N, C-alpha and C positions, 0 to 999 in steps of 0.2 A: 769483564767485571761489570757488575750492575749496580753496585752500591755507591759509587763515587759520583752519584749525580754531579805542475809546470814542467817542464823538461829539465834534465840535470844540467846544472850550471847556468840556467837562464837567469839573467838579472842578478848574478851573484856579486856580493861585495863583502869585504872582510873588515873586521875591526874588533876592538875590545870594548864590551859594553857591560855595565854592571847589571846583575839579575833584576833588580828593581826597575831599572829603566826599560828592560826588555818586556817585563810584564805589562807595563803601561802601554806598550805598542801593540799588544794583541787585541783582537776583538773581545768584547765583553762575553763572559761565560755565565752559565746558569749557576745559581747558588748550590754549593756543595751540601751534602748531608753533614750532620755534626761529626761523624767519624771521618768523613772525607776532608772536612775543614781542618780537623786536628792533624790529620796526616799531612795535608798541604803545608800547614804552618811548620810542622816538624822538619820535613825534608827541605823546605826553603831555608830554614834557619841553619840546618847542617851544611848546606851548600852555599851559604851567603857570601863567604869569603873566597870562593873558588872563581878564578878568572880563566876564560878561554878565548879562542878566536871565533868571532861571529861570522857566519856565512849565510847569505840569503840564496837559496837554491831555486826559488821561484818568485813570482810577483806578489803572492798573497803574504800578509804579515806572518801567517803561521807556517809558511814554507821556508823554514830556517833551521839551522843547526849550529852547534858550538863544538869546536875541536879543542881537545885538551891533549897537548903533546908532552910526552915524557922527556926527561933530560937524556936518557939513554934508551932509545927505542929498541924493542926486541923483535920487531917485525909484525906484531899482532895489532890489528885495527879492530875495534869493537864498537859497532854502531848500535845504540840503544834507543828505545822508544818508551816514553812515559805511559802510564795508565791514566785512568779517569773515566772509565765507562764509555769511551768514544765520544763523550759530550764535554769533557773537561780535561784539564791538565796542561802542563807546560814542560818544555825540555829542561827548564830549570829544576824541576823535581828530581832529575837524575844527576845533577851536578855533584851530589854527595858521593857518587861513585868515583869521581875523577882522581882525588888524591891517592886512594888505595891502588887503583889500576895503574896510574902513572908511575907510582913507586915500584911497580913490577915491570915497567917497560912497555906497558900497553897504551896505545893511542886510543883514547876514548872519544867517540862522537855521539853527542846527545842531540837527537833531532825531534822536532815537533811536526805536526801535521794538521790539516783542516779537520774541524770537528762538527758533529751533528749538534743540533738539528739543521743547521744551515747547510751542511754538506753531508750527503749520504754516500754509502758505499757505491762505487769504489774510490771516491775522492781521497779519503785518508790513506787508503792502501796505496794508491798511485803516488801519493806524496812520499810515503815511506820507501817505495821503490826508487823514486828520484833521489832521495837522500843516500840510499845505498849506491846508486849509480854514481853520484858525485864522489863519494868516498873511494869507490873503485878507480875512478879516472883521475882524481886529484891527489890521493894519498898513496895508493898502492905502487905507482911507478917508482917512487924513490926508495922503496923497500927491497926491490929486487926479488930474487928467488925465495928469500926467507919470508916474504910478505904473506900474511894470512888474514882473511877477512871473515869476521864473525858478526852475526846479527842477533839481537836479543831485546828483551824488554820486560816490563812488569805489567801484569793484568791485561788491559786492552792492548798495551804495547807488546806484551808477550804473544797475544793473538796475532797481531800484524806480523811480528817476526816469524812466527811459525808458518803463516800463510805465504810469506815470501820464500821461506825455505823449501816448501813442498810443491811450489808451482814454478813454471818456467815461461809462461806467456809474457810476463812483464820483462823478462830478460831479453827475449826475442824482440819485443817492441822497442827496446833501447839499444839493440845491437850489442848486447853483453854476452859473454861466454856462459854457457849453461852451468858450468862448474865454478862460477866465481865465488860462491860461498863455501867456506871451510867448516862452518859449524853454526848451530843455532842454539840460543840460550833463553828459552822462554821461562818466565817466573810467574807462577800463579795465573797462567793464561787460560783463555777459553778456546776450545778446539772444535766445537761444533754447535750449530744452532738448529732450532726446530723442536717439534714435539718430543718430549722425553729428555731434552738436554739438561733440565734442572734449573734453567734460568727462571727467575720469578716473573719476568715479563720479556717480551721480544724487544731487544735493543733498538732504539730509534734510528741508529745509524744504518740499519738494514733497509730503511724505507718501507714502502707498502707492498712491494712485490714479494710474494712468498718464495719465489725461486731464488731470491738473493740468499736465503739461508744456506743453501747448498754451496753457492759460489763463494761464500765467505767462510766456509768451514774447512780448516786445515785437515781435519780427520777424513773428510770426504773427498778431498782433492789431492791426496798424497800420491806423488809420482816418484817412484824409487830412483829413476834415472837421474833426477836433478836434486834429490834431497841429501844434504850433508848430514854429518853426525849431529846428534842432539844431546845437550846437557839440560835435562828437563827438571825443574824444581817447583816445589810448592811448600807452604807452611804446614806443620803438623796440626795446626788449628785453623787451617784455611777454610773457606766456604766449602761445605760438603760436596756440592755439585762440581766444584773445580777440582777437588781431589779425585772424584770419580772420573771426570773427563781426562785428567792427567794420566790416570791408569789406563783408560781406553786408548789414548793417544800413544802411550808407551807400547801397548799391545799391537797397535796398528803398525808402528815403526818396526817393531821386532818381526812382525809377519812379513814386512817388506824387505827384511834383511838390512835395515838401516841401523847403524850403531847408535845406541841410546844409553846414556848414563842418567839414572834418576837419583836426585838428591832431595831428601825431605829435610826441610829447614826446621831444626828443633826449637820449640818454644816460640813459634811465630804464628800469628794469625795472618790474614791477607795483607794488611797494611804493614805489619812488622816485617813480613818477608821482603817488601820493597825497601825498607830502611836497612835491613840486615845486609843487603848486597854491598854496601859500602864499608862494612866492618871487617877490617883485616884480621881481627882476632877470631873470627868465626871459622869453623872447619869448612863451611861452604865456600868461602873465598879462596882458601888455599887449594881446595880440590878443583875449583873451576880454573884457576890459573895453571895448575899442573896439567889439567885436561887440555887446555888451550895449547900449552907448550908441546904436549905429546901428540896432538892432532896433526897429521901430515897435511901439507898443502894439497888441495885437490886440483889446483891450476898451476901448470908449469909456467916459468917466467916468459916463455915465448908467446903465451896467450894473454899476458897482461901488458898494458890495458888494451881495450878496444873501444 
């Protein structure tokens, strides 16, 4: 998205912290566009009353996550990453998802990551990988054979989720099983960078090396052997280049024989798609939860955790 202008477990600590207190602890971010500011205020208000368990998975203030545990867990853990054009955003933006998913038995983990321009690729991606590794090691063991781990996100977070899903070098680096992910749920994500991608400008999180475009592009790095099923979504009034990229990513997944379900979110622009994810009354939510329940675990219990 372009408009919204550590090792796992390291230094971790738990606690309940109000969203407003957490925001004050983060490094200052660049001013948002008017649309971005309106989105930020909306999602923060929707999630203001939601409380979870805070975990610091690294030493940087942005290397943190919040766990929202349901009263009756169904074995599904869903790690989500916020958007913000790779330069802005907070995990608190995704808190609005917690009540809906917890009500269906899903454990939600909302994670944040280091941002540009202070941190360029792959810093934020490595943070997302560490957050998933933490969830795998700290949450999955108690769920047993029924446990399933999904990763997703909105906008820039959808990009990071997709890149995690289609690559395996980060798994090997953390001694994780290649098949630890059971599914990927990118919403309005970016799937490739470079000339012809449709982005108005080259995102600053890519740095100055042109070769980074390919390394950061899920479409160009898709490895079928490690890629789980996709539930790929975008708004029907989303940014045109993101709609085109979503269709290109879908075609690439299908060509690689990776199961992919596409859901176009009705009456949603880019920002509304992110808000709609927490709305239980929308068809998207019911379809995603059903898809998660029907998706078989890719990892048998003997392989969890490592």
